[in-house]
C-alpha positions as CSV (number, residue, x, y, z in Angstrom):
1,M,-32.1,18.5,19.3
2,L,-30.4,15.2,20.1
3,D,-28.9,14.6,23.5
4,K,-25.7,12.5,23.6
5,Q,-25.1,10.3,26.6
6,D,-21.6,10.0,28.0
7,N,-21.3,6.3,27.0
8,Q,-22.6,6.9,23.4
9,P,-20.3,7.6,20.4
10,F,-20.1,11.0,18.8
11,P,-22.2,11.4,15.7
12,L,-20.5,12.2,12.4
13,V,-22.3,15.0,10.6
14,L,-21.4,15.6,6.9
15,T,-22.7,18.0,4.3
16,I,-23.7,16.6,0.9
17,F,-20.5,18.0,-0.5
18,D,-18.4,16.5,2.3
19,L,-20.1,13.1,1.7
20,E,-19.4,13.4,-2.0
21,L,-15.7,14.0,-1.3
22,V,-15.3,11.2,1.1
23,A,-17.2,8.7,-1.2
24,H,-15.0,9.9,-4.1
25,Y,-11.7,9.2,-2.5
26,L,-12.8,6.2,-0.4
27,N,-15.0,4.5,-2.9
28,D,-14.3,1.0,-1.5
29,P,-17.0,0.3,1.2
30,Y,-14.4,-1.0,3.7
31,D,-12.2,2.1,3.2
32,F,-15.2,4.3,3.6
33,L,-16.4,2.5,6.8
34,Y,-12.9,2.6,8.3
35,Y,-12.7,6.4,7.8
36,V,-16.1,6.8,9.5
37,R,-15.0,4.6,12.4
38,Q,-11.7,6.6,12.9
39,R,-13.5,9.9,12.7
40,I,-16.0,8.8,15.4
41,L,-13.4,7.1,17.6
42,L,-11.0,10.0,17.5
43,M,-13.6,12.9,17.5
44,D,-12.0,14.2,20.7
45,Y,-8.5,13.6,19.6
46,F,-8.2,15.3,16.2
47,K,-9.5,18.8,15.7
48,A,-10.0,20.6,12.3
49,D,-12.1,23.4,10.9
50,E,-13.7,21.4,8.0
51,E,-14.3,17.8,6.9
52,I,-12.0,18.3,3.9
53,V,-9.1,18.9,6.3
54,Y,-9.8,15.6,8.1
55,L,-10.0,13.8,4.8
56,G,-6.9,15.3,3.4
57,Y,-5.0,14.3,6.5
58,H,-6.4,10.8,6.4
59,L,-5.4,10.4,2.7
60,D,-1.9,11.7,3.4
61,S,-1.0,10.3,6.9
62,K,-4.1,8.4,8.1
63,L,-6.2,9.1,11.2
64,W,-4.1,7.3,13.8
65,K,-3.4,8.4,17.3
66,L,0.2,9.8,17.7
67,P,1.6,8.3,20.9
68,E,3.5,11.5,21.8
69,Y,0.5,13.8,21.7
70,D,-2.7,14.0,23.8
71,M,-4.6,15.9,21.1
72,V,-3.8,17.0,17.5
73,S,-5.0,20.1,15.6
74,I,-4.8,19.4,11.9
75,D,-3.4,22.2,9.8
76,T,-5.7,23.5,7.0
77,H,-3.0,22.9,4.4
78,Y,-4.2,19.3,4.2
79,A,-7.4,20.6,2.5
80,Q,-5.2,21.9,-0.3
81,L,-4.4,18.3,-1.2
82,I,-8.0,17.8,-2.1
83,D,-8.4,21.2,-3.8
84,S,-5.5,20.5,-6.1
85,N,-6.6,17.0,-7.0
86,Y,-10.4,16.7,-6.8
87,Y,-11.5,19.1,-9.5
88,S,-9.0,17.9,-12.0
89,Q,-10.4,14.4,-11.5
90,K,-14.0,15.7,-11.8
91,L,-13.1,17.4,-15.1
92,K,-11.2,14.3,-16.2
93,I,-7.9,16.3,-16.6
94,E,-5.0,13.8,-16.5
95,L,-2.2,14.7,-14.1
96,P,1.2,13.0,-14.1
97,D,1.9,11.0,-11.0
98,E,4.5,13.4,-9.7
99,S,1.9,16.2,-9.7
100,D,-0.7,14.1,-7.9
101,P,-0.4,14.8,-4.1
102,I,-2.7,12.0,-3.1
103,K,-2.1,9.1,-5.5
104,N,-0.6,5.9,-4.0
105,R,-0.4,7.3,-0.5
106,W,0.3,4.4,2.0
107,Q,-0.2,1.8,-0.8
108,D,1.5,-1.5,-0.9
109,D,0.7,-3.9,-3.8
110,T,1.2,-7.1,-1.8
111,F,-0.8,-5.8,1.2
112,N,-3.5,-4.7,-1.2
113,R,-3.7,-8.1,-2.7
114,L,-4.0,-9.6,0.8
115,C,-6.9,-7.3,1.6
116,N,-8.6,-7.9,-1.8
117,S,-8.4,-11.6,-1.2
118,I,-10.1,-11.2,2.1
119,K,-12.8,-8.9,0.6
120,S,-13.6,-11.4,-2.1
121,A,-14.0,-14.3,0.4
122,K,-17.6,-13.0,1.2
123,V,-17.5,-14.6,4.7
124,P,-18.2,-13.4,8.3
125,R,-15.6,-11.4,10.2
126,I,-14.3,-9.7,7.0
127,T,-14.9,-6.2,8.4
128,D,-13.2,-7.0,11.7
129,I,-10.2,-8.6,10.0
130,L,-9.8,-5.8,7.5
131,F,-10.0,-3.0,10.2
132,Y,-7.3,-4.7,12.2
133,L,-5.2,-4.8,9.1
134,F,-6.0,-1.1,8.3
135,D,-4.9,-0.2,11.8
136,L,-1.3,-1.4,11.1
137,S,1.4,1.2,10.5
138,G,3.0,1.6,7.1
139,D,6.2,0.0,8.3
140,T,4.3,-3.0,9.8
141,R,2.4,-3.5,6.5
142,K,5.6,-3.4,4.6
143,N,7.3,-5.9,6.8
144,I,4.3,-8.3,6.6
145,S,4.2,-7.9,2.8
146,E,8.0,-8.7,2.5
147,Q,7.7,-11.8,4.7
148,I,4.7,-13.1,2.8
149,V,6.7,-12.9,-0.5
150,K,9.7,-14.6,1.2
151,C,7.6,-17.4,2.5
152,K,5.9,-18.0,-0.9
153,N,9.3,-18.0,-2.7
154,K,11.0,-20.2,-0.2
155,T,8.3,-22.9,-0.4
156,L,8.5,-22.9,-4.2
157,L,12.3,-23.2,-4.0
158,D,12.8,-25.9,-1.3
159,N,9.4,-27.6,-1.2
160,K,9.2,-27.0,2.6
161,M,6.6,-25.4,4.7
162,H,7.5,-21.9,5.9
163,D,5.8,-19.5,8.3
164,F,6.2,-16.3,10.3
165,S,4.3,-14.7,13.1
166,V,3.9,-11.1,14.2
167,P,3.5,-11.0,18.0
168,P,1.3,-8.4,19.8
169,D,2.7,-4.9,20.0
170,E,3.0,-3.9,23.6
171,S,2.1,-0.3,22.7
172,H,-1.5,-1.3,21.7
173,S,-4.3,-1.9,24.1
174,E,-5.5,-4.9,22.1
175,R,-3.1,-7.8,22.0
176,L,-3.3,-8.6,18.3
177,G,-1.1,-11.0,16.5
178,F,-0.7,-12.6,13.0
179,T,0.5,-15.8,11.6
180,Y,1.2,-16.7,7.9
181,I,2.2,-20.1,6.5
182,T,2.9,-21.5,3.1
183,L,2.2,-25.2,2.7
184,N,4.5,-27.5,0.7
185,S,1.6,-29.1,-1.0
186,D,-1.8,-28.1,-2.5
187,N,-3.8,-30.0,0.1
188,L,-6.3,-27.5,1.6
189,N,-7.3,-29.9,4.5
190,E,-3.7,-30.1,5.5
191,L,-3.3,-26.4,5.3
192,E,-6.4,-26.0,7.6
193,E,-5.0,-28.3,10.2
194,K,-1.5,-26.8,10.4
195,L,-2.8,-23.2,10.3
196,L,-5.2,-23.8,13.1
197,V,-2.7,-25.6,15.3
198,L,0.0,-23.0,14.7
199,C,-2.3,-20.1,15.4
200,K,-3.6,-21.6,18.6
201,A,0.0,-22.2,19.8
202,R,1.3,-18.8,18.8
203,K,-1.7,-17.0,20.3
204,Y,-1.4,-18.7,23.6
205,K,2.4,-18.4,23.8
206,S,2.2,-14.7,22.9
207,K,-0.7,-14.1,25.4
208,G,-2.7,-12.7,22.5
209,D,-6.4,-11.8,22.8
210,I,-6.9,-11.5,19.0
211,W,-5.2,-13.7,16.4
212,I,-5.5,-13.7,12.6
213,G,-4.0,-16.5,10.6
214,F,-3.4,-16.6,6.8
215,G,-2.4,-19.7,4.9
216,S,-1.4,-20.4,1.3
217,I,-1.0,-23.7,-0.6
218,K,2.2,-24.2,-2.6
219,N,1.1,-23.6,-6.2
220,S,-1.6,-21.1,-5.6
221,K,-1.3,-17.7,-7.3
222,E,-3.3,-16.1,-4.5
223,I,-1.7,-14.4,-1.6
224,I,-3.9,-16.4,0.8
225,D,-6.2,-19.5,0.4
226,M,-7.4,-19.6,4.0
227,V,-8.1,-17.3,6.9
228,V,-8.6,-18.1,10.6
229,F,-9.7,-15.7,13.3
230,N,-9.8,-16.1,17.1
231,N,-10.8,-13.2,19.4
232,Q,-11.1,-15.1,22.7
233,K,-9.4,-13.4,25.6
234,W,-6.2,-15.0,26.7
235,I,-6.4,-17.0,29.9
236,Y,-3.9,-19.3,31.6
237,N,-4.3,-23.0,30.6
238,E,-2.1,-25.6,32.2
239,S,-2.3,-28.1,29.4
240,L,-1.7,-25.4,26.7
241,E,1.2,-24.1,28.7
242,A,2.9,-27.6,28.7
243,A,2.0,-28.3,25.1
244,T,3.3,-25.0,23.7
245,E,6.5,-25.2,25.8
246,G,7.3,-28.4,24.0
247,W,6.4,-27.2,20.5
248,L,7.8,-23.7,20.2
249,D,11.4,-22.8,20.3
250,K,11.6,-19.6,22.4
251,K,14.3,-18.2,20.1
252,S,12.3,-18.9,16.9
253,Q,9.1,-17.9,15.3
254,K,8.8,-21.5,13.8
255,L,6.6,-24.3,15.0
256,V,8.3,-27.6,15.7
257,A,7.8,-30.0,12.8
258,Y,4.3,-31.5,12.8
259,N,3.5,-34.1,10.2
260,K,0.9,-36.5,11.7
261,K,-2.5,-36.4,10.0
262,I,-5.2,-35.4,12.6
263,K,-8.6,-36.8,12.2
264,P,-11.6,-34.6,13.2
265,N,-12.5,-36.8,16.3
266,E,-9.0,-37.1,17.6
267,K,-7.7,-35.0,20.4
268,C,-6.3,-31.7,19.3
269,P,-2.5,-31.7,19.6
270,C,-2.6,-28.2,21.2
271,G,-3.1,-30.0,24.5
272,S,-6.6,-28.7,25.3
273,G,-8.0,-32.2,25.6
274,K,-10.8,-31.4,23.1
275,K,-11.5,-33.1,19.8
276,F,-9.7,-31.4,17.0
277,K,-12.9,-30.4,15.2
278,K,-14.1,-28.5,18.2
279,C,-10.8,-26.9,19.2
280,C,-8.4,-24.2,18.0
281,C,-9.6,-21.3,15.9
282,N,-12.8,-21.2,14.0
283,I,-12.5,-21.4,10.3
284,I,-14.3,-18.4,8.7
């Protein structure tokens, strides 16, 4: 018999059949791991009789805390979503989309392309970045997807750099923010410099603890061509305070135009006093 300490996470115990169900519907490794993480984190929050009920709820609504409730008991009808869908798939019986209670739940083509681009990068921090993205609500995902498409299209039309940032949500304990830019050229070095500087400025100005930046060059068919990640806790910095006050218009999500080429050994324009190559976010 295993004894669980108070500071240890709950174990997730699955039957072979439960494991087959979870692996069938969440066959992407990151989707599978995210489900396992949510089940463990919210073990005391969500209550259900069977694993199939948890899975059905996750596929329909996602295992997210509901701010208005201290605990949630999941109705057994969510298991019926699996019952009416799983065996037809196992028997390879085609169902029309309107008869499929699970297909395309909380799916967004642009958002999926973003996640797939990150997965294919095969670099460190992928899991952290993806889980932060998976934590976003459906509305936030949709808004980010729409803004990405707008930025890409605007740059192609007017040959200018465009960007948007998503500031931290005050309702979340972790102060997480995002920035996306489309460059008006195909110069990856220039994209790196501008994305790093903008993310550093936005993160500081928004008092963010975690910041994820995505960048795309003008003629790329990919949603993103570069990712930056910074999870250093926000602390007051006098030089950054002065630098960001001059750069960022308080009423706009835009960065004041910055065109000067920065050499690696030059001081970073964010105002930290460090060399550019040793400052800002870390490229992943």
